[in-house]
FILO-410674 format. One line per 2 residues: number of its first residue (from 1); for each residue x, y, z of C-alpha. Coordinates in steps of 0.1 Angstrom, whole numbers. Layout:
! residues N
NUM	X Y Z ~ ...
***
This chain:
! residues 373
1	119 -235 5 ~ 96 -265 10
3	103 -278 -25 ~ 141 -274 -19
5	138 -294 13 ~ 120 -323 -4
7	144 -323 -33 ~ 174 -325 -10
9	159 -353 10 ~ 149 -375 -19
11	180 -371 -40 ~ 203 -378 -10
13	193 -415 -8 ~ 188 -443 -32
15	155 -456 -20 ~ 126 -444 1
17	113 -471 23 ~ 120 -498 -3
19	109 -477 -33 ~ 133 -480 -63
21	153 -450 -74 ~ 132 -448 -106
23	101 -447 -85 ~ 117 -422 -62
25	123 -399 -92 ~ 86 -402 -101
27	77 -395 -65 ~ 100 -365 -66
29	82 -350 -96 ~ 48 -357 -80
31	58 -341 -47 ~ 72 -311 -64
33	40 -306 -83 ~ 20 -309 -51
35	41 -284 -32 ~ 41 -259 -61
37	3 -263 -65 ~ -1 -257 -28
39	19 -225 -30 ~ -1 -214 -60
41	-34 -220 -42 ~ -23 -201 -12
43	-15 -169 -31 ~ -37 -170 -62
45	-60 -140 -66 ~ -96 -146 -58
47	-115 -122 -81 ~ -148 -130 -97
49	-172 -108 -117 ~ -191 -100 -85
51	-167 -105 -56 ~ -132 -99 -42
53	-138 -121 -12 ~ -133 -159 -8
55	-166 -177 0 ~ -150 -191 32
57	-142 -157 46 ~ -158 -148 79
59	-165 -111 84 ~ -149 -94 114
61	-168 -77 142 ~ -183 -44 132
63	-170 -28 164 ~ -185 -5 190
65	-217 13 181 ~ -207 43 203
67	-195 72 182 ~ -162 87 194
69	-158 124 203 ~ -151 145 172
71	-118 163 166 ~ -81 160 165
73	-57 176 190 ~ -23 189 178
75	2 176 203 ~ 35 184 186
77	50 203 156 ~ 85 192 145
79	107 211 120 ~ 117 190 91
81	149 193 71 ~ 151 205 35
83	133 231 14 ~ 97 242 18
85	81 221 -9 ~ 57 192 -15
87	56 158 3 ~ 41 126 -10
89	34 91 3 ~ 45 76 36
91	52 40 47 ~ 46 31 84
93	66 1 97 ~ 51 -7 131
95	77 -33 142 ~ 105 -8 141
97	84 23 148 ~ 97 39 117
99	78 61 93 ~ 93 67 58
101	82 101 45 ~ 89 111 9
103	98 148 6 ~ 88 147 -31
105	101 179 -46 ~ 132 179 -24
107	142 145 -38 ~ 146 129 -4
109	131 103 19 ~ 129 112 56
111	133 84 81 ~ 114 93 112
113	115 74 145 ~ 79 75 159
115	90 58 191 ~ 112 87 201
117	98 115 180 ~ 130 123 161
119	145 121 126 ~ 169 93 121
121	182 104 87 ~ 175 112 51
123	180 92 19 ~ 191 116 -8
125	192 114 -46 ~ 156 101 -51
127	144 129 -75 ~ 107 136 -73
129	101 109 -47 ~ 64 98 -49
131	56 63 -36 ~ 74 46 -7
133	70 11 8 ~ 91 -7 34
135	97 -45 30 ~ 113 -54 63
137	117 -91 55 ~ 142 -81 29
139	156 -50 48 ~ 145 -30 17
141	127 3 13 ~ 113 10 -22
143	111 46 -34 ~ 95 58 -66
145	120 83 -79 ~ 98 97 -107
147	123 124 -116 ~ 147 97 -128
149	119 74 -141 ~ 131 47 -118
151	125 28 -85 ~ 153 33 -60
153	159 7 -33 ~ 177 14 0
155	188 -8 29 ~ 168 0 61
157	200 -7 82 ~ 224 16 64
159	200 40 47 ~ 221 37 15
161	206 31 -20 ~ 216 -3 -31
163	198 -7 -64 ~ 180 13 -90
165	154 -1 -115 ~ 149 21 -145
167	125 22 -174 ~ 94 33 -154
169	78 64 -169 ~ 63 78 -137
171	65 54 -107 ~ 40 62 -80
173	22 39 -55 ~ 40 8 -42
175	27 -24 -26 ~ 43 -57 -15
177	25 -90 -21 ~ 39 -111 8
179	25 -145 -4 ~ 40 -141 -38
181	71 -122 -25 ~ 69 -95 -52
183	68 -57 -53 ~ 42 -39 -75
185	47 -3 -86 ~ 21 20 -102
187	35 35 -134 ~ 11 64 -136
189	18 79 -170 ~ 30 45 -183
191	-5 31 -178 ~ 9 0 -161
193	19 -18 -130 ~ 56 -28 -128
195	66 -60 -110 ~ 99 -63 -91
197	116 -94 -76 ~ 130 -83 -42
199	155 -112 -43 ~ 171 -105 -76
201	162 -68 -74 ~ 152 -68 -110
203	121 -61 -130 ~ 100 -92 -136
205	72 -78 -159 ~ 51 -48 -169
207	13 -53 -166 ~ -5 -30 -191
209	-36 -14 -174 ~ -49 6 -203
211	-51 38 -182 ~ -33 59 -157
213	-24 40 -126 ~ -32 56 -92
215	-23 39 -59 ~ -16 2 -56
217	-23 -21 -26 ~ -21 -57 -17
219	-53 -74 -3 ~ -42 -103 19
221	-77 -117 20 ~ -83 -120 -17
223	-46 -124 -24 ~ -50 -98 -51
225	-30 -66 -60 ~ -56 -38 -64
227	-49 -8 -86 ~ -69 24 -90
229	-70 31 -128 ~ -79 67 -126
231	-86 75 -163 ~ -109 45 -166
233	-127 50 -132 ~ -119 14 -122
235	-104 -8 -96 ~ -84 -35 -112
237	-75 -68 -96 ~ -41 -85 -105
239	-30 -120 -96 ~ 5 -116 -81
241	13 -152 -89 ~ 6 -151 -126
243	11 -113 -129 ~ -20 -110 -149
245	-52 -89 -147 ~ -80 -110 -133
247	-109 -85 -132 ~ -119 -49 -138
249	-145 -32 -116 ~ -162 0 -126
251	-167 27 -99 ~ -199 46 -109
253	-199 82 -97 ~ -161 84 -94
255	-140 109 -114 ~ -103 101 -114
257	-100 76 -85 ~ -64 78 -74
259	-60 73 -36 ~ -75 44 -17
261	-69 22 13 ~ -84 -11 26
263	-101 -24 57 ~ -93 -59 48
265	-110 -79 76 ~ -143 -60 71
267	-139 -63 33 ~ -141 -26 25
269	-122 -3 2 ~ -121 35 7
271	-115 53 -26 ~ -112 90 -33
273	-116 108 -66 ~ -95 138 -75
275	-118 151 -102 ~ -150 155 -81
277	-140 154 -45 ~ -158 121 -36
279	-150 94 -11 ~ -166 61 -19
281	-169 30 3 ~ -167 -2 -18
283	-180 -35 -3 ~ -154 -60 -15
285	-178 -89 -9 ~ -199 -76 -38
287	-176 -50 -53 ~ -204 -25 -51
289	-204 11 -38 ~ -224 13 -6
291	-217 49 4 ~ -205 82 -12
293	-194 113 7 ~ -182 147 -3
295	-146 156 8 ~ -125 187 3
297	-112 193 -32 ~ -82 173 -45
299	-82 144 -20 ~ -50 123 -23
301	-35 100 4 ~ -57 81 29
303	-47 64 61 ~ -66 37 80
305	-65 29 117 ~ -79 -6 119
307	-84 -10 157 ~ -99 24 163
309	-118 21 129 ~ -108 56 118
311	-101 69 83 ~ -81 100 75
313	-81 118 41 ~ -55 144 32
315	-67 169 6 ~ -43 193 -12
317	-70 220 -10 ~ -60 224 26
319	-77 200 50 ~ -73 167 69
321	-107 150 73 ~ -114 123 99
323	-141 96 98 ~ -153 68 120
325	-165 35 106 ~ -199 27 121
327	-206 -8 109 ~ -202 -4 72
329	-208 34 71 ~ -184 63 75
331	-193 91 99 ~ -175 124 98
333	-158 131 132 ~ -137 162 125
335	-116 182 101 ~ -85 204 106
337	-71 231 84 ~ -38 220 69
339	-22 240 40 ~ -14 218 10
341	-22 186 30 ~ -10 160 5
343	-2 130 26 ~ -11 114 60
345	-2 84 80 ~ -13 68 112
347	6 47 137 ~ -16 17 145
349	1 12 179 ~ -4 46 193
351	-32 59 170 ~ -12 91 164
353	-17 108 131 ~ 13 122 111
355	9 151 87 ~ 40 165 70
357	33 200 55 ~ 54 217 30
359	54 253 41 ~ 46 266 75
361	62 301 80 ~ 87 293 53
363	98 258 63 ~ 85 222 62
365	71 208 94 ~ 56 176 108
367	23 180 127 ~ 14 151 150
369	-22 148 161 ~ -41 126 185
371	-77 118 183 ~ -99 132 210
373	-116 105 230
***
């Protein structure tokens, strides 16, 4: 947009303060290069062999040293539509209060209004819906419709599918790189990350990872897309501007790292491994593991509450685990039984925890918890 403004201004006049038209053209080229270089520097991925943090970054406060009371209190259980089968990822959109929940084996995305505690609607025909991510600046919600080997995009105002992007073997986690204005989708069995342009709604590129892709997130501090490559036990950094792999980081002690989330200001990544039930804390200043904890078997989706510094881990073996971040270390603060807990989300405004479960007395339900304080 800045480049377009400069182009319009310069080409609309013959001279710029006495500069000839020929010199104006040279100035136009120079200004265009400066603007484009500035945009590149703002969004280029900062990933070195030993760090995922810019040198100028100032760490945030480590928060209160007072450990919170343990436990979660169930405050509401809401029946959900559809058959009693598996859920997958969720996307929380705090500005609107919406939570998009993928009812995976029902082939639907449930649109839930967290402000009023009610279902606004369902988006149908998204077979085996895995990943989901809302991009409100484009009024788009991206859904990994793995059953059709495609990414479906629906309008958040009409809840109607407006585009489908095929040729993705098993789309899974989704992230939006705001600075680069691109969407990245894990192609789990395709061993790649797929890049989509939200303006043209077309595939831009396929980035080969050399292993199965787990979840994908955008780190706004390093300006990198991070992908868990589960069959290589690695965290991979991608530059969203060039759409190229910048670095690979081994995760010693992991076995099939799939789910992860980020505490961006404190430069931490929380990574779970499906193969050995481990939760690892990675310091993104050094890209080293600083803590390893045991979690229930088959951990999958994680949710992070930044202001209350709480992490939630949903495990398919039947538990929701809660942790409090004490400085740089996680402290367990409770666990609730939850049959086939596959996914969890947290509303950062209210700190309520949302846990859709596939089968409670023969039907799917949404359990809403509040932390005990």
